[in-house]
N, C-alpha and C positions, 0 to 999 in steps of 0.2 A: 781169392787173394787172402792172404793172412795178414792181420793187423801188425803194424810195425811195433815191435816191443820197445817201450820207452825205457830209457836208461834210468837206473836207480838214482844216480846223482841229480838228474834233471828234476825228478819228482820231489826230492828233498829241497831243492832250490825253490821250486814253486810254492811248497808248503811254508818255507821260511818267509818268502815275500808276502804270502797271505797273512801270516801271523804279525808281520811288521805293520801291514795296513790296518789290522784290528787294533794294534797298540796305538797307532797314530790317531785313529778315530776316537779311541777311548781318551787319549790325552787331550784331544780337542774339545770333547764334551765335558771333561772334568771341571774346567773353570766355570762353565754354566751351572753345573751341579753345586759347586762351592758357593756361588753367588746366591743360589736358591736357599742355601742353609743360613744366610744372614737374616736375622730377625728384623723384619720391617715394622715400622711404627704403625699401629692400627689406625686406620682412617675412620673418623667419626662422620656421621651424617651431617649435611650442611647446616641444619637448624641447631644441632648440638655443638658444632664448631663455634658458632657465634656466641652461644650461651657460655661456653667454657672461656672464651676470650674475654667476655664481659666480666666473668667472675674473677679472672686474673687481674684485670684492670682495677676492679673495685678493691681487691686485696692490696694492690700496690698503693692505691690512693689512701686506704686506711692506714697502712704502715707509714706513709709520708706524713699523714696528719698527726699520728702519735709521736713521730720523731720531732715534729715542730713543737708539740706540747712539751716534750721532754727538754727541748732546748730552751723554751721560755721559762720553765720552772726549775731548770737545773741550777741556776745561780741563786735561787731563793728570792728573786725580784718579781714583782707582779708583771704578768704578760701584757705587752703592748698590743693594741688593736692594729690589725693590718690596714694598710692604706694610708698611714701617716697621720691619722686623726685620733685623738684620745677622747675619753669620755668627757673630760673637762672642756675641751674645745667644742664638743657637740652641745654641751649644756650652755656654754657662752653664746653659741650661734642661736640656740633656741631662745634664750633670754633676749638677745638682740632683736630677733624676729618679733617676739612678743611686744617689745618696746616700740618697734616701728608700727606694729599693728595698732597698739593703743594710741600712738600719736596720730595716725591716720584716722582712726575712729573718732578721736576727740575733735580733730579738725573738721571732719565731715558732719559731726553732730552740731558743732558751732555754726557751720555754714547753713545747716538745715534750720536751726533756730532763727538765724538772721533772716532767712528767706520767709519763714512763717510769721515772725513777729516784727519784722522791720529791723533796720540797722540800729545798733546800740551806740549811744553817745559816750564812748569810752574816753578816758584821759589821753590815751595814746592817739586815738583818732583825732581828738581836738588839737593835739600838738602837730600832728601831720597836716592838718588843715591850715594851721597857722604858718607852717613852713611853706605850704603850697601857695598861700596868698601873700608870702613875704612879710609876715607879721613877726612879732617878738616871740621867742621861744619861752620866755618867762611869762606865765599867764597873766599876772597882775599888771604888767606893763601895757597890755593891749586895751585900747579903748573901743575897738570895733572887732566884731567876730562874724564871719560869714558861714552860716550853717544852713543855707537854703538849698533846696533840690537834692537832699541827701537821703530821704526816706526814713528819717527818725520818727519813732512813734512815742518817744518820751523825752522830757527835759531832765537831764541829770549830769553830774560831775562838772558843774559850772561854779563850784564854791571858790576856786582859786582865781577866777576872773573877776576880781573885785573892782577893777578900773573901767569896766565896760560902760560906754555911753550910747552905743548903737549895736543892736543885736538883730541880725537877719535870720529869720526862721521860716520864711514863707515856703509854700509848696513842699510840705513834709506830710507825715501822717499823725501829727500830734492830736491828742484827744483831750488834753488838760493843761492848764497853765499852772505850773508847779516848779519848785526848787529854784526860785529866783530871789531868795532872801538876801544873798550876798551882793546883788547888783543894786546897791542903794543909789548910785549915781547915774543909773540908766535913764537916758532921755528919749530914745527911739526904740520901739519894739514892733517888729513887723511879723505878724502871725497870720497873714492872709493865706487862703488856699490850704487850710488844714481841716481837721475834723473836730474842732473845739465846739462844745455845746453850752459852755457856761463861762461867764466873766468872773474870775475869782483869783485870789492870791496875788493881787496887785498892790496891796497896802505898803509893802516895804519900799516900793519904787515911787517915792513921793516927788521926785524930780521929773517923772515921766511926763512928757508933753506931746508925744506922738504915739498913737496906738492904732494899729491897723488889724482889724479882725474880719475883714470882708471875706466872703465866700467860705464861711464856716457854718455851724449849726446853732449859733447864738440867737436866741429868741428874745431875751430880755437884757437890757442894759442895766447893770447893777454893780454894787461893791466898788464904787468909784468916789466915795465920800472923802477919802484921804488923798486922792490924786487931783489936787487942786490946779496943777499946772497943765492939765490936758486941755488941748485946744479943740 
């Protein structure tokens, strides 16, 4: 059998269809080739990406800092400290803290001295005791003063109490009879239960008629030649 001869027109039609398919395939692939021509941003390794980001952040922070400095000094006025507090306020706070510290230290030192050496017979304390016992606040108007069981170790600041006739001083830590020159009208002096070891300085109290020195360390009765009223 002889092969059937193909018509010339049919072969041309097949060739044209093949060319059209190639053109379509080329047109479909072209966008992919164009995309590949776009330059992509190079990707850095993971460690270098973090370093670059930190560098950018530090640069922005530095720029922000210099902008703030330019704003502060742009008007020619001294820059104010951030946070709302100035140098003067800080100095005042520091001085106040130092003052409070000195006050507390002084008070602590005073309390320590009182604990070590006994309570001081101050003028203020004497007036407080007068108020406590409902006596006169004017010292010279009082004829009686209650200073017993207070822990005093010394007689002092009694010069203003010139009208005293009875003075209670028992059960303290007194070691000496002293500073009673202004009590010329004193009649009764109670000094029992103290640490006195000598009878002395009783001459100004010539009206003294009652003296109690029991439970002290007095060994000799002496210096009473001018105290003729003693019983």
